[in-house]
N, C-alpha and C positions, 0 to 999 in steps of 0.2 A: 446437663453439662454445658450446653450452648448458652443457656440463660446465665450461668455463673460467669462464663467467658465474657459475655456482653456487659456484665456489671463491672468488669475490671477497668482500670485506667486506660486511656488511649495509648499511652506508651507501652503498656503490657500487650495490648492487641497488636500494635505495629511490630514490636519486637518478636512476638510469637509468630506472626504471619511471615516475617522475613526469615527467621530461623527454620520454620517449617518448610518454606520454599527451598532453602539451601539444602536441608537434609533430604527432602523429597527428590530434588534434582540429583544429589549425590548418589542416592540409592537406585534411582530408576533411569540413570543416564543412558544405559545401553538399550533401553526400550524405545528411545526417541528415534524416529526415522529420518535422521539428518546425516549429512556427510560426515566423514571422519574429521575429528576436531583439528587435526594437523594437516588436512588436505590443502593443497595450494591451488588457488584459482588463477587462471591465466587471463581472465577477463575483468577482474576487479582487484585492484591493489591500492591500499591506502584510502579507500572510500569511507566516508563517515556514516554514522547510523542513518537508516531510512533513506539512503540515497540510491541504493542499488537493489533491485528486486531479488529476493532470495537471501539477502544478507541484512537481517533486521538491525543488527548492531554494527554493520559495516564490515570491512576487512582490514587486516593489518597491512603494513607497507610491503610485506612479503606475499600477500594474497591469502592469508589464513582467515577463515570466517570467525569473527569475534564472538558470535553468539554461541556456537558449539564449543569454541575454545574456553569461553567463560564458564559454561556448564561443566565441562571436564575439569577446569581449574577448581570449581567448587568441590568436586569429589576429592581431588588430591589434597587441597588445603584443609578440608574438613577431616579427612582421614588422618593426616599428620597431626593436626591440632588435638582432635578427640583422643586418638591413640596415645599421644604423649601425655596428655593430662590424665587420662584414665589409668594408665600403667604407673606413671609417676605419682599420681595421687594415691593409688592403692599402696604402693611401696612406702611412700612418705607417711601416709596415715598409719600404717602398721608400725613403722619405726617410731613415729611420734607418740602414738598412744601407749605402746609398750614402754617407752622410755619414761614418760610422765607417770605411768602407773606404778612401775617397779622402782623408779628412782635409783639412787645410789650411783655406783661407778658407771653402770650402763647408761644412765641418763646423762652423766657428764661427758662421756665419750661421744654419744650421739649428738648432743648439743654442740660440742666442739666441731664435729664433722659438718653439721649443718651450717655453722657460722663460717667455717673455712670456705665451703662451696659458695655461700652467699656473698662472701667478700670479693669473689671474682665476678666482674660484670657478665651478665647472661650472654651477650653476643660474643664476648671474648672467649668464654668457655666453649660455646658452640663452635666458634671459628677454629679453635685449637683442636677440638675433637674431630671435626670433619676433615680438617687439613691432614691430620695424622691417619685417621681410619679410612677415609674415602679415596685414598690414592690407589691407582691401579698398579699392576706389576709392570716392571720394565718401562716406567715412565709413560705407560698407556693410561688413558682416561678410565676411571672406574665405570662399571655398568650403571645404568639408571637405577636398577633395583638396589644395588649396593649403596648408591648415594642417598636414595630415599630411606633405606634402612638405617644408615649411619645418622642421617639428619634426624630421624624420629628418635633414635637412641640418645643422641646428644641433647635434644630438647627434653626428653624424659628425665635425664640426669639433672637438668636445670630445674625442672618442676619438683623433684623429690624433696629438696630441703625447704622449698617455699611452703608446700602443703604439709610437710612434716612438722614445721614449727607451728603452723596453725593448729594441727591436730594435738601437738604437745601442750600448747597453751590452753586449748579448750578442755583437754583431759585433766590438766591440773585444776581447773575450775570445778569440773563435775566430780572428780574423785574425792573431793572433800565435802560433798553434800551428805545430808543426814541419811538418805536412803542407801547410799553406797556404804557408809560406815555401819549402818544397821545390818546390811548383808554380810559384811566382813565379820561382825560380832557373832552372827549365828553360824559361822563356819562355811559360808558359801565359797566355792572354789573361785580362784581369781579369774579363770577363763570364763566362767559363767557370769561373773560380775561385769567383766569387760563386754561380753556379748549382749547381756540384757540391759545394762544400765549406762555404760560408757559410750559404746558405738552408736546407739540410737540418738543420743543427745549430742554427740560430737559431729555426726554426719551432716546436719544442716549447715554448720559453719564451714565444713570442708566443701560442701556443694556450692555454697555462695562464692568462696574463693576459687573453686574450680571453674566457674563461669568466667571470672576475671582472667584466670590462667589461659583459657582458650583464646581469648583476645590477645594476650601477651604472646602466645606461641605463634599465632597467625602473623603478628607484626614481626616477630623474630624470623620466621620463615621468609617473609618478604624481604627483610633486610639482608639476610644471608644470600638470597637469590640475586639481589642487586650487587652484592660483593662478588658474585660469580661462583659461589660454592653451594648454592641451594639446589632445588629441583630443576633439572635442565629442560630446555626445549619448549618452554611455555606450557608445561603440564600442570602448573598450579597458578593461582592468582599472583603470587609473588614472582613466579617465573615469567608470567605475561607482562608484569610491570617492568621487570628487568629488560625484557626484549623491547618493549615499547619505549623505554627511556631513550634508546638510541634513535628512535624515529619521532621524537616529540615534536620536532619542527614541521614534519610533513603530515603526520597522522596522530594528533594529540589524543584522539579517543582511545588509542592503544594504552595510554596511561590512565586516562580518566575512568575507564570502565573497571579495570581491576582495583584501582584505588577506591572507587565507590563501593565495590563489593566487600573489600576488606574493611572499609570504614563502617559500613552498615552492620556488618557482622560483629565487629568489635563493640560498637555502640549497643547492639542488641544484647550481647552477652554481658556487658557491663551493667545494663539495665536489670537483667535478671539477677545478677549478683547483688546489686543494691536492693532489689525487691525481696530476695530471700533473706538478706541480712536485716532489713527493716522488720520483716515478720518474725525473724529469730529474736530480735531485741524485744518485741512485744511479748513473745512467748516467755522469754526468760524473766521479764519483769513481773509476770504473773506467778512464777514459781517461788 
């Protein structure tokens, strides 16, 4: 397996290593023997990377260690992005595949719903959903858990029509293939045809767009945090960026570090999306 990895393009290696590091930190964050990510230092405030012993990435203007905050932000940003894409992709794929396979009125209704949702800009829809659902009672701020939950749900709703249309288009292509028509002619049940012939062939296209969608969700989460309705308190990369924006003049590394993390993750996921799609095109050309 290592030999196969070494034969891959340099972009594949770099993207794999970065995403592996992000996932590894997200999963094992609690095992690292570092100070609490939101602990405040009284001795170092606004110091840049490598300037203060014990703070490899420096500290924020409020005295928060940027290294542990960045690692914790990786966990939250990855959780929101992967959860939204996984759930939204699953629901969208189910609706798109079933609509394209059974066609008729059901397909027209689902296509209309997808088009209506996609007609609304992603950020506007997320902003509206969070503004309505994440408000606390009696004008009190909503809990952090509720805000994260509503943010994840809103981004999931945004992802459903995107991957739903991809699944529908791919299903329309594969459902007219000879092996599918042959299965229908011998009386194979529709569920078996979908499970054996449609889903395995549609899955690569959904996976490719799913990687793109992870990058889109991370950017959306960061944008919503800057608008003040995302994950609060610096708990995610987007939230760190929102906090650091106010201190850009005094400690610019507060902005550069989360921007670099988001940028590298989006570039890596986009690379994998392109890589899977290129291999998918080669595969389909042989069929």
